[in-house]
N, C-alpha and C positions, 0 to 999 in steps of 0.2 A: 504494500500500500504506500502510495506516495503522499508525503505530508504536504499540506497546503503551502507552506513557506518555500518548498522546493518546486512547486508547480502551481503558482497562483492563477494562472490563466487556463488551467486544466487542459494543457496541450498534450499531456501524456497520461492523464488519469481520467476516470469517468466523471461525467457531469450530468446535471438534470437538463433535459431539453424540453421545450414547450412548442406546441403547434397550435397557433391561433388563427390559421388561415381559414376563414369561413366562406370564401368565395369559390372554393372547389366543391363539387357535389359529394365527393367521397368524404370530405371532412364534416359536412352538414349532418350526415347520418352516423358518424362514428361515435362509439360510446365515449363518455367523458374520460374514462381511464386511459384512452388512447391519445389524449391531448398532451400527455407528458411521458417522458421515457428516460431511462438511463442511456447515456450516449457517450460515444468516443468520437474523436475526429481523425480523419485521414487514416493512416495505416495503424494507428494505435489499437491493439487488441482489446476487446471487452471480455473480461474473465469473471465467471461466477462459480463459486465452490460450494458444494454440499458436503456435509459430514454426517456421521451417525446414521447412514442408510442401512437397510437390511441387506446383508451380503447375499442372502438366498433369494431375494426378490428380483423381479425384473421391473423395469420402469419405461415409461414413455414421456415425452416432453410435448407440451402444448405451449406455443410461444406466439406472441403478437409483435411483429416487427412494424414499427410505424416511423413517423418522421420523414426524413428525406427518402425519396425513392432511390433504391440502389440495390446492389447485389453483394452478398458476402457469404463466407464459408463458416460452417459450424463444426467444431471438432471437440470430441470428448477425451479427456485425459491426455491430450497432445498426440494421440495416435489413431483414434477411431473417428473417421470422417462420418459425421451424421448427415450432412448435406453439403455438396460441393458448391452449389450456387443457389442461394436463397434470394428470392425477389421480395423486397419489402412491399407491403400492401397487396400482394398477389396470392391468394386473398388471405387476410388475417382472420382468425388465428390459424397457424399451421401446426401439424402434429408430426412428430418424428419418433421412431423407436430408438431406444438407447441400448447398445449391445451390453449383455450381461457382464462381459469382461470389464466394462468401464465402471461398474458399480460393485464388483465382487469383493473389493477391499473395504466396502462401506463408505467410500468417498466418491465424489464425482466432480470433475472440473470441466466446465464448458467454456469454450473460447470461440468468439466470433471475430473474424478478420475480413478485411476487404482488400481489393487490389490496390496497387500503387496509384496514388493520385485520386482515388475514390474518396467519398466524403465521410465514411465511417458508419458504424452500426448504431441502431436505435432499438431498444427493447422496452415495450410498454408493459406487457404482462407475461408472466412465465409460470407454468405449473409443471412440477415434476410429479407424475402420477404413478403411484405404486400399483402394479397389476396384481390381480389375485394369484396366489401361489398355485402351481400346477400339482396335481396329486402324485 
């Protein structure tokens, strides 16, 4: 985690982003929760970590990508590609399966990245859904 004094402009750490454009039809019907997001800019990765997960369970991810239209990649634990190219707003929310190998140690680290020169990732809502155990 980067301390504010080291990154006061949030150039390399997450920030809260707001979307108040009401002249676009897709924004008029969007839920209020989608009007803000955790965001990073340019090639800065957005990382989210979960701990104390059930190592025997399997999980899926439901996530709403909002803010700037763009494309980015989602990787679990640095090695499991969840989605190579995610399109923001196409359509939200999106669901992805998490490989059991990514949560078998009781932890999960999700990382969103975008291509060089792209504007960065925005995540408004995220649900890590524990699936029922198989018999």
